[in-house]
C-alpha positions as CSV (number, residue, x, y, z in Angstrom):
1,Q,1.8,14.9,11.1
2,V,2.6,11.4,10.0
3,Q,5.7,10.4,8.2
4,L,5.7,7.2,6.1
5,V,8.7,5.2,5.0
6,E,8.4,2.3,2.6
7,S,10.8,-0.6,2.2
8,G,11.0,-4.0,0.6
9,G,10.9,-3.3,-3.1
10,G,13.3,-4.8,-5.5
11,L,13.7,-7.0,-8.6
12,V,11.8,-10.3,-8.8
13,Q,11.0,-12.8,-11.6
14,A,7.4,-13.2,-12.8
15,G,5.6,-15.6,-10.4
16,G,7.7,-14.6,-7.5
17,S,6.8,-12.8,-4.3
18,L,7.7,-9.6,-2.4
19,R,6.6,-8.1,0.9
20,L,6.5,-4.3,1.2
21,S,6.6,-2.6,4.5
22,C,5.6,0.9,5.5
23,A,6.7,2.3,8.8
24,A,4.7,5.2,10.2
25,S,5.8,7.8,12.8
26,G,3.4,9.0,15.5
27,R,1.6,7.6,18.5
28,T,-1.9,7.1,17.0
29,F,-1.2,4.8,14.1
30,S,-4.2,2.7,14.9
31,A,-6.4,5.7,14.0
32,Y,-5.3,5.9,10.4
33,S,-6.7,4.0,7.5
34,M,-3.8,2.9,5.3
35,A,-3.4,2.1,1.6
36,W,-1.0,1.1,-1.1
37,F,-1.0,2.8,-4.4
38,R,1.3,2.3,-7.4
39,Q,2.5,4.2,-10.4
40,A,3.9,2.6,-13.5
41,P,6.1,4.5,-15.9
42,G,4.0,6.8,-18.1
43,K,0.8,5.9,-16.2
44,E,-1.3,7.6,-13.5
45,R,-1.1,6.5,-9.9
46,E,-3.6,3.8,-9.2
47,F,-5.1,2.2,-6.1
48,A,-3.9,-1.3,-5.0
49,A,-5.2,-2.0,-1.5
50,A,-6.6,-0.4,1.6
51,I,-7.1,-1.4,5.2
52,K,-9.3,0.7,7.5
53,W,-8.6,1.9,11.0
54,S,-12.0,0.6,12.1
55,G,-11.4,-3.0,10.9
56,G,-13.5,-4.9,8.5
57,P,-12.6,-6.4,5.2
58,A,-9.7,-4.9,3.2
59,D,-10.3,-3.3,-0.2
60,Y,-8.4,-4.4,-3.3
61,A,-8.2,-3.4,-6.9
62,D,-9.4,-6.0,-9.3
63,S,-6.0,-6.2,-10.8
64,V,-4.4,-7.5,-7.6
65,K,-7.3,-9.3,-5.9
66,G,-6.4,-12.8,-4.9
67,R,-2.6,-12.1,-5.3
68,F,-1.9,-9.2,-2.9
69,T,-2.7,-9.0,0.8
70,I,-2.6,-5.9,2.9
71,S,-2.2,-6.1,6.7
72,R,-1.2,-3.9,9.6
73,D,0.5,-4.3,12.9
74,N,-0.6,-1.4,15.1
75,A,2.0,-2.3,17.8
76,K,4.7,-1.8,15.2
77,N,3.2,1.3,13.5
78,S,3.4,-0.6,10.3
79,V,1.4,-1.7,7.3
80,Y,2.4,-4.4,4.8
81,L,1.6,-5.5,1.3
82,Q,2.3,-9.2,0.6
83,M,2.5,-9.6,-3.2
84,N,2.4,-13.1,-4.7
85,S,2.2,-14.4,-8.2
86,L,3.8,-11.2,-9.5
87,K,3.4,-10.2,-13.1
88,P,5.5,-7.8,-15.3
89,E,2.5,-5.5,-15.2
90,D,2.9,-5.1,-11.5
91,T,6.1,-3.2,-12.1
92,A,5.7,0.3,-10.5
93,V,6.7,2.5,-7.7
94,Y,4.6,1.6,-4.7
95,Y,3.4,4.2,-2.3
96,C,2.1,3.9,1.2
97,A,-0.6,6.4,2.1
98,A,-2.5,7.3,5.3
99,T,-5.8,9.1,5.8
100,R,-6.4,11.7,8.6
101,P,-7.2,10.1,11.9
102,Y,-10.6,8.4,12.2
103,Y,-11.4,9.1,8.6
104,S,-14.9,7.8,7.6
105,G,-15.4,9.4,4.2
106,G,-15.2,6.3,2.1
107,Y,-13.7,6.3,-1.3
108,Y,-10.6,4.4,-0.1
109,F,-9.7,3.7,-3.7
110,R,-9.2,7.4,-4.4
111,D,-6.0,9.1,-3.7
112,Y,-7.7,12.3,-2.5
113,S,-8.9,10.4,0.5
114,Y,-5.3,10.3,1.8
115,D,-3.4,13.1,3.5
116,Y,0.0,11.5,4.0
117,W,2.3,9.8,1.5
118,G,5.6,8.0,1.5
119,Q,8.4,8.5,-1.0
120,G,7.7,5.2,-2.7
121,T,9.6,1.9,-3.3
122,Q,10.4,0.5,-6.7
123,V,9.1,-3.0,-7.6
124,T,10.3,-4.5,-10.9
125,V,9.0,-7.8,-12.2
126,S,11.0,-9.4,-15.0
127,S,9.4,-11.8,-17.5
């Protein structure tokens, strides 16, 4: 069982930056592929970024590509989302998610690929 706790959300002006953090419990964090999803008011949850346990390039939604960067620190059991050039449309609750260990099923942009979810952190971008 993995528990995920997000932090770092808040209110920022358009064009600003925020860094989200997700701390994971457990001793095998390096075995989990991790992702960030987001859900805006009245909208469905959508994929933002993913980073695989096996390495390789990260995956990004087109809407955040070039502005957001996902990274991980296995020694700290943490995954991060650096968000730059924020826009009002980035306003959402951001969720951290983890696959089962050594997941290799692909579809990292689909929420059904993930078995563990955090409670979310609110990001609000003012215009």
